[in-house]
N, C-alpha and C positions, 0 to 999 in steps of 0.2 A: 578470250573466251571459252577458248577449245573448241576442237572437232567434235562432228556426231559416231559415234561407232556403228557399225552396223553388227548385226548379229545372226545366227546360219539361220533363223528363224525370216529374218528382213527385218525385224525391228529395228528402229533408231535411237540409238543411248544419247542423252542428253545429258550436257554438265548443267547445275542450280542456276549457276550462270545465268547459260544459255531459256534454263526452265523459270524465272523470274518476267526475263523480259519476251519468252513466248504469254505469259499470261498476265505481262502490261500490256500488251500486240491485243489479244483478247479483246480489253476493255473497252479500247480504244476501236473495234471494229463492229464489237456485240453490243446488243441489248445489252437491259438492265437484269434481263434475268443470265447471261451469256456471266455480267458481268458477278454476280452472286456465286455462279458458278467460280470462276476465277480468283474469287476473294479465299470461297471454302481451299482450292488448291495449291494456295500460298501460305495461307497456313500449314494445311498439309506436308506443305515442304519440309518445315521444320524437321520431321520423323522419317522423313524418304532417305530410303538412300541415294548415291549422290545419285542415277541417272532419273529418266521420266520415261517409258517405250511409249513409244507416239507411233501409231501406226507411218503405214507410207504414204499412205495419201496422204497430203499437205491440209486435204478442206473436210476432215476425220474431228472429234473431237478427243479430247489423251481419253488412250481407253486401259490406263493401267499404272498404277504405280505400287512398287515394292517397300517397305517400310523396315527400315533396322536403324539399331542404335547407332545413332552418328558420334562417329570418332570423336573424341577426347580432344585433342587438337583441332581447334580454328569452328570447335562447336558453336562456343559462343560470339563470332564471327557471322557464320549465317545464320545463326537465328535473328542475330539484329536484324539480317538484310530484308529478311520476311517479312520480320513484320514493320519496317520501315512501305514496303510496298504491299504487303495489305494492309495500313491506313494511308498509300497516298488514291490508292481505286478507292477504297469504302469514304472519301473524303472527296471525290470524283461523281460519284449517285448525289450527289443533290440535283446536278444540273441533270439529272435522270427525272426528279422529284418536283422539279417546279413545274409543268405542265399538271399536273393532279393536284397538289397548292392551290396552280390558280382556278383552278376550274371547279374545285371541290371544298376548296378548304375557305372561312373569314379567317383573312390570318387580323393576328392584334399581339403591338406593339406593348406592352403595356410598360410605358416609357416615353416622360415627355424628349429626353433629351433628343438633339435631333441630330449630334453627332450617331447616335443608333440608328436612328431612321435612316441617315447617311450610307451605313454600311449596311444593312440591308439591303437595299438600292444597289451595294456597289458585290453583294453576293448573288447579286439575281430576283429579287425578291421584292419585288415592284409594288404587287398589291397590296397592297393592306393600309387598316387604320391605326392610330392614336391613340393608347388609351392609359393615360398617364394615371396607375394606384393612387389613392389616400391614405396609407401605410405609413404611419409614422416614421419609421425605418429606429427605433428606437429601441433593440434589443443590445439588453445587457452585452456588452463589452468584454465577456470575460473568454474570449476563445481566442484564435488566432484570427487574423486579415479572412483569409480563403473561407474559414465553418460561417464563419461570420455574412459575408456575399452572398454565401449563399442562400439561410439560411431566408434573410431579405429577400434576394431575390424569391424564394418558394412560398412564403408570405405575400408578394406584391404580386405573381401568380392566380394565387390561388381566386385570389378575393378576385381580381380582374375577371376572371376564367367562370367563377360565380354569377358575375351581373354582365356578361354576355349570353354566357351558356341559358339564362333566362328571358333575354332579349329572344335569341333563335325562338326558342319553342314558342312565343307570345304573338309573334310576327307570321310565322307562320306554318305550315302543315306536313311542309316539309322536310321542316332547319336543313341549314348546311353543318357542313364540321367544322371544327371552331380551335386554332392553333396561339394559343397564346405561349408570345414571348417576353419575360421581367428580366433585369439582368440588375445587377447591382454592384459600383466599384469602387474600391478602399487601399487608400493608400496604408502600407504600414512602416514604422519603423520607430528605433526601442522600443517593441513591444505595445508602440501606440498605431491605435485605430485612428487613422485619420481622414479626415468625411469631407463632405463640401463645407467653405470657412464661412462664417459667420459674416452677410450683407449687412447688417445693422450697427457694425461695432468700427466706423471706418478705416477699415482696413489693417486691424490689432490680429485678428485668430488669424489673416490670413498670408500677413508679414510673418509674423511667426512658425508658423506650419512651413516656407519657405526658408528661411533662421535655418532648417530643425536640420531641412534635404541635405543644405547645403552644402558642396567637395563632399557626398556619402551614396553612399548604395541605398536605397530602399525597395521595398515588396511593392506591384497594384496589383492586386486581387482583382478578379472579376467572377461574381456568382452567375451563375445563369441558370433561370429554368422555361421550360416547356409542359406545357399542358395539350394533349391534343385527347379532344371530346369528340370520337366518332358517331356519325347518328346511324343509327339502328339499321344493320342490312337488311335481304331479306331470311325471311325467317326469324326474326331477332324483335325479340320485346323492345326492352330501352337502348340509347346511348352507352358506348365503353370510352371509361378514361384512361388514355394512357400521359401520365409523365415519368420528366427524370430532370434531375439537377445535377449540374458539377459546375467546376471551378476550377481559373486555369492565374497562375502568377507571374509576375515579370519581371527580372531582378530591374528596377534602373540605377544609370548611376549619375548621380547631377557632379557638377568644377565645383570650386568654388564662389561663390557671388558674391561681390560685393553688396554692400548693406545700398548705394544708390542704385541698383541695375532689380534691387527684388524695389524699395520703392515705386520703381517706376513702371514693372511691370504691377503692382498692386492698386497704381495709382489711374491705371487704364482699363480698368475692372474686369480684366483678361480670367483673372483668377477662380471669379464669379461664379457658383453650381459646376466647380471642375471637383474632386474631391481629392486631398492634398493641397488645395489653392493652384491648381498648374493645367492647362493643356496642351501634349506634348506634339497636337498639332498646330498649333501657334506660337507666336511668337518662343513661350516658355520651351522650343522646340531647339534651340540656343542652346537651354542650360546642358542638356543630357549629351550626357560624354559617349555613351554605350546603354544596348539595354542587351540581356539574354533570355532570348523569350518570345513569346507573339508578341509584334508589336500594334496591333490591333486593340488589343488586351488593350491595355492602356488607355488606348481613345475611347473603347465602353463596352465593344463584341471582338472576343477571340474566336475569330472567323471559320475556321479549321475546325473547331470540335464544333461551333455552334450548323455548321455544315453537315459533320458526321453527324449528330445525334437529330435534327433533324426529317436526313433522311431516311435512319433506322426506325425512325416514329412513321414515317408514311410510306415502310413498307408494305403493308393490309389496309392502307386506305385505297378504294376504283375510283 
């Protein structure tokens, strides 16, 4: 990792690798305020000189950073390392946001998917209500799967948020903050967007989907939409609304599937209610030779991205 060098004035010069390790440790040992400071430092490291000047007292904060143009050689590698650490630190902030979520916010999952509910619990969000959207999920399929899924999720979130906020206003003189989480997952192959197979055609559509996916790669995209309605604070007359939509795509590679395997899977009913006609978390996991990207995204929610974005929305919630 390299050693620290002492200058004439008694300060220590640390290499970028040691610096990033110290930033990470400050997150583990510090509060959410320290975490935000650490994240700023890690982003600054991209344009800093090869050392940070730290005070000799290890209990003091980082006091100075001298910027300079990074050397051409190795610049891309260092930038990538700093970005990785920044993303990791930001994702951990969901743990700091959880107490505020539980204490002050009505959390609503705008989805009937039991898999998404379980993923929220896995993330640490255990107190929420399920309010499925009635949106028809019939937007024109004239875009790529990621764009389509994000637009569908946004339509669901807007619909449910409007209903829940109205309920809060009517039920109490002191309405709570409201966070609505909506999502939509689709499979894309041959420029075709595959949603859930029909439940009334005797398995014909589900069988056709699996035959199309057999022995090939396909993309699974989940669009997520978040709507946070923050109640009016001191000196404020109206509530404030923040929103965010994003999507994530995972590439899945299927093995060659014999017709007998497809028929047995469709007959089991496991394919129903699942985008592309399969659920990776169930028996169809045996069809998968490999994936590139987030596994949880294929199940129904990209946990890392969701944690990061929820934490960002919760920054101003008291």
